[in-house]
Structures are given as structure tokens and as C-alpha cells.
N, C-alpha and C positions, 0 to 999 in steps of 0.2 A: 656827268652823276656819276656815281658810283652806283656800281652792277651789283647785287646784293651773292653772294658767296653760298655755299650750301653751311656749311661752316659755319657761317655768324652765326647760327639758329642754336638755340637752347632749349626748344621746343624739337622733336624731332617730328617727320613729317607721318600724318596721317593718311591712314587711306578713307579718298571720299568716295563714305560708302551712309548707305540713310541705317542701317543699323550695321549689326557687329554678326552677323548672323546673315548678312544678305551678299550676297555675290555683285560685284560693279553692272556686270550686264545684264541683271536684272531689270526688269521693264518697270516702272513709278506701277502698272496697269497691277502687275502681283506683288511688288513689295506692300504694295498700299491696300490689297483684295480684304483686310482683314477691318479696314475704314471706309472703305466704300460701302459692304456689306452694309453696315450700322447705319453708314449718313442713305441710304437706296432705302428706309427702312421709314425712315418720314418721307425723303421726294422719289421714290418710285411713281413711276405709273397710276399704280392702283391707288393713292396717295392723291397726286394730280395726275392733270391731265399731260400728255408730251406738246409743249409750247407750240412748237411747228404745225403739228395738226392741230390745236386749237387757232393757231392765229389764221391756218389754212382753210379752216369752214367760218371762222369768222368775217376771211373776206373775202370769197370762193364759195359758196353757200352749196353752188351745184357742180363744182371741182375746182379745180389746182391749173393754176397756167403755169410754163414755166419761167414766166419774168420775173414773177416774184422769187424763186430761190435762186436763180442765178442770174438778175438782170440783163439777162445776155454775155458781159463781161464782170459781172462782180458781186459780191456776195453781199447777205445783207450787212449792217449795223449791227456792231458788239462794241462792248467795254474793254480797253485794256489797261491794265495797272501798272501800274510806276511801282517797283519796289519802296527798300531806304534808300538806296542809292549814292549815301553817304556817310562819310562815320566822324562818330562827334568824340572828341579826348572825355569826358566829362570834366569830371570836379576834383578840382590841385585839392584839396583840405582835407579828402574822403584817402584812409592809406587799412584799407580791405585789401581781402584774395581776390582772386583773378578772376576768381568765377561767379565772388558776386559784381566784381565789379563789369564783367559782361551779361549778367544778367537784370544788372540796374540799365546799363548800356541802351539793349535789346528792348528792356519797356520804356523807356527814355525818346526812342525808334520811333517805336510803335505811337506813342504818344503824338510826336508829331504826324506821322500819317496823317493820322483820324483828326489834325486838330483841321489841318489843310485842304482836307479832304478833296475839294475840287481843281487841286495843281497836281494830283495827284493821281488822276485820271482821264483817260483820252479816248474817242468814238475811231475806231478801227472800220475799216475794208480791205477788202481786199480784191484787186484787180487780177486779170487774167488777164495770161495774152492762148489764141490758140492756133495752133498749126495753120496758116492762112489757104492750103490750102485742104482741109478739114474744113474749113469755117461753113462752106456750106449744107454740110451735114451735122452740125453743133446743135444737141437739144438734149436734153436732160428729161427722163421720164417719169409722169410724177404723179402720187400715191394718189388710189380714193382715199376718201373721209374714214374711211375702215380697212386699208389695206396698212401696209407695212413700209420697208425699209425706202429711203430712193435708190434708185441706181443710181455709177458713175456716168460720168461727161463719156459720150461719144467719142470727142475730139480731142487728140492730145495738148497736153498744157506743154505752150514753151516754159513761158515766164508769168511768177507771181508777183506782184509789188500789192506792199501795205502802207497805205496812206492813212495818217491821221490828224484827226480835228483835236481841239482843246474841249474837253467837257464845260457847257455850260449848267449849272443845276441849279433846279428854279426854287428860293427862298422861299417866295409865296403861295407856296400850296398848301399850307396846316401840316410841312413834314411826312405829307404822301407821294403827289407824284413830283418827285426831285428831278427829272431828268426832262431835257429840256423839249419839246414835243417838236421839232420842227425833223429830231431823228426820230425813228418808230426804229424803239429794240423790243426782241421777242419777251414775254412777259419771263421768261427765267433772268434776264437780265436786269430786268426794271427788281425783283426780286432783290439780287446782288447789290444794286444801285440802294435799294432803303434800307436793306440789311447791312449796308457799310456805313450809312448814315451816321444807323443809331452804332456802329460799331460792334455790332456781330456776326466777328470774324470766323466763326465754330457753322457758324450758319451759311460763311458765304461758300467758305468752304465744300460745304454737304450740295450747296445750290452748285457750285463748277464741277462736279462731279456730274453730274443729273447733263450739265449743258456739254461737255467734254463728251459722255457717250450720244446726246444728241452730234455732235459735229462731228462725230467718227461716222455712226449710219449715213448721216447725209455728207459731209466732204468729205471720207476716207478717211488714208492712216497716213498720209503724204500730202497736204491740203495745211497753208499756210495759217488759217483758221486755230487750224488745232495744235498748230504749235503753238502760238498763242493763249491756247487754253491752258495747256502745262503751263501755262508763263504765270496765267491768272492766278492756278491753283498754286504755283510756288508762293505767291505775293500773299496770298490768304492764308495760307499755312502760314508764312512766318509773321502774321500780323497774328494766326490762332496760338502764339510761339508753339508750333510743331514743327522745330526745326529740323529731324529728319526729315518727313516726310514734303519740308520745302526747297531743302536741297535737293531729296530722287525726281518732285516735281520740275526743280528749274536746269539741273543735267539734260533733262531725257527736253524740255524744250531750245535747249543747246544744237541738240541732236541733231532738231527738227527741224530747226530756224535755217540752220546750214545748210539741210536738203533742200529747201523750199524757196532762198533766199544768200547762202554763197557762206563759204567764212567768211566771209571779209566786210558784213551788212552793221550797222549800230546798231540793228535790232537784235544780234547776234547776241553784242558786249555787253547791256542790258542786262543779256541773264548773266553771264558773265561776272559782269559788276554783283548780284546779289549771291552767287554760288561764292565768289572771292571774300563777300563781307559773311557768312556766316561761318566760315573757317573763318576768320580772323577774330568773333568771337571763341572761337573754339582754342585760340590760341594757338594755331594751325600759319603760324605764319609764312613758311614758307611754301604750303599751299597755296595759300589766300593769296597772296606778290604774283604765282604764278597767270595765276587765274588775271588779279589785276592787272598788270603789264601785257600779257594779250587783249583787254580790255581796248588800254592805253595804246598800242597799236593799229586795232580796227577803227575808231573816233581817232587817232591820227592822219592814218591813210585817207578817213575822209570828211577831211578837216569838220570833225564837229566839235566846235572851240568847248562847250558846253557837256559834253563824254569825257573830253582832256580833260578840264576840270575837275571835275567826279574821282574818276580816273589818279588823277595826279595828288589828291588829295589821299586817296584812299592808302594809296603808299607810301605817304607821305608819311603816315599814322603806324606800318608795321617796319617803316621804318624807325620811329621813335620806339616801339615796342623792344626791337634787338639793341633796343643805344646808340643806333647811327643817328645820331644828333645832326651834324651838320649833313646831310642827306634829306634825311627830313624836311628839316629845314627850307631847301632847296626845291621840294619835290612841291612839300605846300607850298611857298612862295608865287612857284611857274600854278598852282592852281588856281591861284587868288587871281592873276593874272587872265586867265581862263576862261572862268567864269563871271570876270564885270567884259569880257568880249561879248558874250553871251546875251548878259542883261537885256542887248538896242535887237536884240533878232529873235529872244524868245517870245512863244504864242503862252507861255505862261512866266511872266516877268516874276511873282510872286516865289512860284514852286525858284526858280532864277537865283532868287537875291535870298535866300533862305540858304542855300547853299553856299553864297560869298559870305553869308556871317558867319554860322558852323566856322570856314577855314577858316575867315581871318580868326574867329575864337581859338581854332587850337593854334594860331598860328604864336597868338597872345599868350595859350597857355603852354609851349615852347621857347618860347621869348622869359617869361618868367623862370625858370627850371634854368634855361641859358644867363638867370640872371641880369640880362637885359633894363634896360631903364623905362624904353618902351612899355614893357607888356601891360602895365597898367594902360595906357591909351586904348592899342590894337584892343585888345577884353571890351570897354568900354561900347567902343565903336563899332565894335560887335553887337554890345546887347542892346545898341539900340533899335540894331534892326530886329532883332529878335525879340525883343518886345513886338513892336508894331505889327511883326509876322503872328504872332503865336499868342497875342497876349500875356498878360500879367501871373497868369496862374497856369503855371506850366513848370514843368519838370528842368528842363533845357535853360529855359530864363533862370530860375532860383540857381540851378549849378555854375554860371554865370557870372552871375551876385556873388555867391559864394569866392568864386573865385577874383574877382574882384577884389570882396572884403580880406580875405585871407593872404593878397597882396600886400595889402594897403597893410594891415597891420605889423609886415615883415618888413615894408620898405619905412616903417614910422622909428 
């Protein structure tokens, strides 16, 4: 495969910053202060009770126990939101300016995300390994129902590990209790799930601000739970069309995940992909490919076939945008091979199948641009899957249908 040289790019690299006035070193907590203030008017403790304290009072009216908050070696369950993860090249028949294309593409990605909610969320729990010599001293001082913050663990943490399992939504609960009852979630996470189901993404971002504050107080700045909160805030703001905020949160998530998991964990790559996607739609192709290639290296080292497929598809789309068609085709074809390999291993098969179909559609798009005779067949194959996963009334499905009709009209 061809390696991108900086001279190949027509667009000069942009600084990866949430706004022109913000410095790269600023934390999203200071960068987003105005947004946080606005959010807390609705979700501050004066309006709703602290979810942790509510739960403690319900479960332990006479006082709380250390087993609930730490479960000796694990956090409580929480939601993990997947981002957009992949890029769709779009509609062949629409020749419009790049800003309009990017806006439409992000809108379509948001629609795809909301259409298959259960495939984009999983249940997470962080497990902790404490230093053996300190295990006997491990404890957490729990607050009474009227006290303030929870103190930090006394025993040093050697490592943190993230366990993920697919989310199961309850579709027979009259649109109210959508989470699988076998998992316990704090009330705030149930609020997130309900808001996601009704695509109220600004509300999701607001509630996650409160969740982050609670988790910072409960677990501390360096805990993996808080790193996941930052990633979730990135996804929530991405869905809410707040791309500057999303970028800042994903950058913070990468930094904190690396502190907790190391530089080469696939969970780090998940946030890198989202940063690359935001930069891609800003036409910062040099910046985006840098993040995609870093994610690809991590996924490859971890032998994560699905991740390799996602990153390769994204890199292929960048090559297409800068006019390296041969390299673009090479990456896209490699992507679909890895994605198909991952189908039998994935716990969220429908999401994996959707990614395969989007990559196949990108290949059909590229084949048509190159005048290949099998372009229509590739587009039609992807359409069958997209219709089954997304339904007929979906902008991505409409775009692929339009591509097929456009290709047939020129072939006639």
C-alpha cells in the first residue's frame, strides 16, 4: 500500500483544537465550562438527587457498605457508547460543495446510529487489580446518606481492565424501561438510555456531564470509568452535532485511556477513530489519516479484525478524497476482508454486518468512478444488507439506491 506523503494533500493540516481561542493543552473541563454551566441548571443536585446517594438510600437505608461501590474488585455497571466508527462515501449523483457533503454525511451517520441503537451500546464494568501486599488493607470509606464525596481507595491499583458485553434492550416495556433488568444501572444511566431511545442527544450530553462529575468524585481523575465517561461525552456531542465539543472530549478520552490501559489497547483506538472521522469531515485529510493509521496499528497488534476493517475503510476513504484511487481501492478491499472475518466472532453481528455493507458500497462507489463493469453488482449487494438492517426509509439506503439508478442510467 502507498504511504501518504504530506505533499499529496491539497488541504493544509489544521490544529486539532475545539475552537480557535482554545489551546491544545486545555482540558475539556475548562474548554466546555460554559456548556457545563448551562447543563447543570437542569441536572444539578438542586433539581435531581445525586444518583449514587439515591441508590445508596434505596439499597441501604441504615447506611452503605463497601461491597456496593467497589464490589471488592470491580466498578458498577455502566453504558459504553460506540461512535460512528466508519465512513460512507455517499451519493454519486450529487455534485455539491464539500461543506454540504460533510454536513449531509454526518447527518446520515447520526441517523444510522439511532436506527440500530442496541448495536451501538454495550455494558461495561471496570475490574481492578490491587497490589498483593496491600490487599488486606483494601477498603473504601463510604459516606453516610448526608455526607459528601467518597474517599479514594487506600490500596494502590496495579492495573485496570475493561469488560464489555452487548446491551439487550427491553422492547416490551412500553418505551419506558429499555435496559435488560439483569444489569443494575444507576438512575442517571437509565436516563441516558431513555434519551438515546428517543434520540434526544442534547439531553444525553447533559446527563453525562452529571455522570462525569459523580464518577470523578467517586473514582478519582485517573480511573478508567472516567476515561469512558469522556468517550461517551464525545459520542453524545457528536450525535448532538456539537463537533468541537466532541473532538475535545475524544482527545481527553484518548489521553485518559492510555493512562489506565496503556498506549496499545483497542479501546484507545476506538476514540482515535472518532477523532479521525471528525477531522475527515472537516477536510483535514492529513490530520485524519494520522489518527486512522495509529488506530490501525493498535487494532493490528491486538489482532482485532473488526477494528482493522473499520480503520482500513476510513483510510481508503481518505485516499479517495486526495485522488489516490488505487491505494483507496486496496484499503477498501482489505477492509471488507477483515470485516467479513470478524462477522463470525462479533457479539454485535448486526452492527458488523452494517459495516461490511457500508464498505461494499464504498467499493461499488469507487468501481463506478473507475468505470468497472461490476460496480452496479457491488452496489446492489450492499443495498440488500442495508435495507435489511436500516429499513427502507433511511437516507443511507436512499443514497445507495440513487447510486445504482445513476450508474444504470449512464450505462444504458
